N, C-alpha and C positions, 0 to 999 in steps of 0.2 A: 277333255270330254265334258259335255254338259247336256242336261235334259232340256228339250225344247217344249215338249207337250206330253201330258199324261192324261190318259182316258181310262176311267174305271166303270165297269158295269157289274152290278150285283156283287160288289166287293165289300164285305163287312156291313157297315150301316149306310154305305153309299149305293143307292139304286143306280144313279148315273152321275158322273163327275167328269168334266173336261176342263183342263187347266193349261194355259200357256205359261211356261215357267221361264223367268228371265235368267240370264247368265250373271247372277250376282247372289248376294245373301238374301234369303227370304225368311221372314219371321211368321210362323203360324201361331196366332194368339187365340186363346179361348179357354173356357172352363174344361174340367175333366170330362171324359166320355162324350166328346163332341165330334171326334173323328180326326184329330190332329195326328195322333200316333199312327192311325190307319193309313194316312197318306204316306208317311215314311215307310211303313211296312210294305205298302204296295210297290214303292220305288225299289226297295231292297229286294223284294221278291223277283223283280225283273232282272236283278243282277245275279242272285244266288239260287232262284227257283225253289226257295224254301222260306217258310215264315219265321220271323224272329219271335213270334208270340206263341206259336204252337208247333208241334211236330206233325199234327194231322191237318193236311191241306184242306180237307172238307170243312173245317171250322171257319175258314175265311170266306166261304160262300155265304152270301146274304141269307140270313136265317129265314126271313119271310118267304123269299123265293124258293128256298130248298123245302120249306114246309108245305107250301101251297101247290107246288108243281112236281110232277113225277120226273120231268126233265128240267134241270136248272143249270144255267151256264153263267159262269163268272169270266169276265174278260178284263185283262190288264194290257194296255197298249202304251208303249213309250216311243216317242220320236226323239232322236238324239243326234248330236254331232260328235263324231269321233274322227280326230285329225281333220281332214278336209271333206270328209264324206258324211252324208246324212243317212240315217238308218231308221228302220221301223221294226220294233220287236213286240210281239204279241204272245201272251200266255193265256190259254183257255183252260179253265177247270170245269169239267162237265160231269155233273151228277146225273146218272141215267139209271133207269130201272134194270134189274137183273133177271126178271122173270119170276122171282120169289115175291110174294105179297109184301108190300111196304118196304122192300129192300132196294137200296141203291148202291152203285159202285162209282168211284171217282176215276175219271180219265183225264189225263193232262196232255195238252197239245201245245207246242211251241213253234212259232213261225218267225223267221228272220228275213226281213225284206220280202215278205209274202211267200216264202218257201218253208214248208214244214220240215223241221229237223229234230234229231234227238237232243234232249237237254244237254248231254255231255259234249255236244259239238257247239252249242250256243253259249253255255255258261262262260263268263269272262269277256264276252263281246261288249257288254255294258257293265261298267264297274261302279260299285258304291261301297262306302264304309259307313256303318251305322253304330251309334252309341245310344243305348237305352239303359235306364237304371237297373233293370233286372240282369244286366250283363255282368254284375258282380259274381254271378255263378261261374263265370270263366275262371275266376280265381278261387272262390269259396266253395264251388259245387263239386260234383263228382268228376272223375277222370274223363268220362264220356263228354262232359260239357267242354272240357279243354280240347279234346280231340275234335269235337264238332267245330269249335272256333277255328282251329288250325285247318281243318278240311275245307271250310267255306272260304277262308282267305286264300289257300293254295288253289282251289278250284277256279277262282276268278283270275289268278295271275299266272297259272301254269296250264296251258291248253289241254294237255293230255291227262291231267291229274284226276278229274272227275271220272273219266272213262276207266283209268287204271284202278282207282279205288272201287268202283262198281264191280269190275271184273274180279278184284281181290275178294270182295265180300261174297260174291256168288261162289267162288272157289272154296272159300272158308266154310260156307254153309254145306257144300257137298262133302268136304273133308270131315266136318264134324259129324254129319250123318253116317259116313262110313266108319268113323271111329266108334260111334255108339253101336253100330251093327256088329262090328268086330268084337267089341266088349261083351255084347249080349249073346251073340250066336257063335263067335269064334270064326276062324277062317284065316287065309293067308294075309299077313301084314304087307306083302308085296303089292297088294291092291292100292296102297297109299302112294306108291311111287309117282303116279301121274299127277296127283293133287299136290304132293310135296314139290314137284318141279314147278307147277303153276304158281303155288304160293310163294316159292322162293323167287321166281322171276318178277312177279308183281309186287310182292311185299318188300323186296330189296330196293326197288325203284322208289316206293313210297317212303321208306326209311331215309334214303339219300336225299329226296326232295325235302323231307322234314328237317333233316340236319342242316341243310343249306338255309332254309327259310327261318328257322329258329335263331340261328346265329346272326343272320342279317337283320331280323326284326329286333333281336336283343340289342344289337349295336345302336340302332336308331332309338329304341325305347329308353335305353339307359341314358342317352344324351338328353332326351326330353325330360326324363325323370329327374336328372341332375339339376336342370333349370327349375323345374316346378318345386323341388324341395330345397332350392338354394344351396345345393351341394351337401346337404345333410345325410342323404341316403344314396346308396348305389343299388340299382335294380339289376337283377339277373334273371334269366329264363333258363331253368335247368331241365333239359330234355332227358327223360328216363325211358329209353326204348325197352319194350318187353324182351326183344332180342337185341342185346347190345353188341354191335360188331367189334367193339374195342376189346382186346385181350385183357383179362383180369391179372393185374400184377400179383406175383407171389401166391397165386391160387385164391386170391380174395374173391368172395362171392358177390360183393356189391360195393359201390362207392358211396361215401357219405354225401348227403344232399348239398353240403356247402363246398364239395370238391369241384374245382373248375375242370371241366372235361372238354378237350378239343378233338372233335371228330372230323374236322374239315379236311384232313388228309386222306380220308377213306375214299376208295373208288368203288364203283358198282360191283365189279367182279369180286373184290374182297368181301363185300357184304353178302353177296350171293353164296360164296363158298362157305362162309361161317353159318349163315342161316340154314342152308341145306344140311350141313353136318349136324347142327343142333336139333333140327327136326328128326333126323335119323336117330340121334342119341336118346331123344325123349319119346320115341315111338311106343314103347311098352307102357310108359306112364300115361301117355295120352289115350291109348286104347282103354286102359283101366278107368280113366276119368271120363272118357267119351267126349273130349273137347280139346281143341287146339290151344295150348297154354302159352305160346309165344307168337309174336308178330305185331304189326302195327295196330291191330284192333285192340291191343292191350297197352299201348304206349301211354306214358304220363308226362305231363309238363308241370313244373312247379315254379312259382313266382317268389323270388327272394329279394328282400330289402335289407341290406347290411347283414346278409346271411340268415335272416329270419324268414321262415316259411309263412308268407302272408295268408295262405289258405288256412293255416292252423292258428296263427298267433297275430295276424295283422289287425290293426284297429280299422274302424270304418273309414277314417280319413286316409290311412295308408292304402287300403284296398282301392278306394275311389281314385287316388292320385296315380297308383300303378296302372289301373284300368285306362284312365285318360291317356297316360303315357303310351300304353300299348296301342290304343286306337289311333293316336296321332302318328305313331311310328308306322302303323299299318297303311295310313294314307300315303306317306312318303315312300314306303317300301313298294306299294302297288304302282306308284308313279314310276319308280326306278325300273320295275319289271315290265311294265306295259308301255311306257312312254307317254301315258295320259294321266291327268289328275282324275281320281274317282270323284263321283258326287258324294258329298259329305252330309250325313243325316244325323242330327243331334236332338234327341228327345229329352226335354226337361233337364238338360245337363247343367244349365246355369244355377238351378236351384240346389244342385249337389256340391257347388264349389264356393269357396270363400272369395272375397273381393279380388285378392291378388291373383288367384288361379283363373278367375273369370277373364281378367285382363290378359293373362298368358294365353288362354285358349283363343281369344279373339285375335290376338297377334298371329298365332299359328295358322288359323283358318283363313286369315286375310290374304294369304299368299296363293290360295287355291282358286279354282274357277267357279265353283258353285256349291253353296252351302244352304241347307234348310234346317232351321231351328224350330222346335216347338216350345211354347211356354204358356203358363197360366198367368204370368205376371210380367208385363212389359217393363216394369221398373227395375228388373234384374239387369237390364241393358242400359248403358249410358244414353243420355239424350242425344249426344253427338253421333253415337253409333246408329241409333234408331233413325235419325234424319237421313242417313246415307244407305238405307236398305229398304227392301220392299216389305210392307207389313200387311198381312192378310188375316181377317177374322174368320174363325171356324166355329160354326154353331149348328147343331142338329144335322150334321152331315152335309152342310152347305158351306161354301167358301165365298167370302165377300172381300173383294180387293179394294 
């Protein structure tokens, strides 16, 4: 899979941008705050339909356009090749007046090959893997940062994942509202039955998908990490589901973080039965608290190097190496799942690496179809490498080839 053309209208600091992109490595060179990262952000948005820089989509609408017009439209269009077929994917972010003075609401539209579709049906049709410096939050940040990473990766590689996750979150919201009402006003707890059934059906499927994905990504990431650290560290991804379908041995409440846990033998029915029974057992506690205390919305993933929790005790170099291993593993995992190489987007990654790891990275990405780097310093790349790639200058929201 590779991107052939990118068109942006009123996206970030780009009023208009049209780029034909070659099927090779492209270096975007320029000073900070010129638009390099925004190009990568736009490409990734068309894969995941969310920004890597912000959780609020309205922030990617061109500021001047949004300020000066009551109706502001941002358009992102990708023309790309997937297998033997050409496709056109368009995302529109529409800021429109609500009827209240100076108030706007954001509406999102997605079209695949000219046909308007729900995001959940389109996500994963165009694939991209992105690495930006602030992604250290995946390891060092809060649990929701790690869940967001896993959700975005699974949404691109598992066709039904985005829809099931959305339905789960909607059911969770309804169940929490009912729990709070029962806690405040009383009433029959049997009203929870329908939401327990829905949460069990959807949540168990999410848990099963996560079990499979984490084990597959860990296998690939540990191999890359072993090479990057020259065999000095062993990387592990420890999945800690808020509802763990594995029985606790000898009545033990939890497992140590450095305990190797194999959940690969679990099937969907087994997870569903345990999840449903646990929801029933916790019913009085959850009514008192007014919130659902177990389920994939509270899952955690920890990154361990030689059994040391990198989120708590990892050095900057360890975190950086583990994150690079994770992203390179994600590239290969996505290719295994979809049969297509994703477009690889690397923002200032070379400045974060020593000379040895720069060489390792270039070796890995050299096997893929299309890579876009950003850099402020072309000297971070070898002269020989630069000779064989496309170099574009980015300045003031303009790209010069």
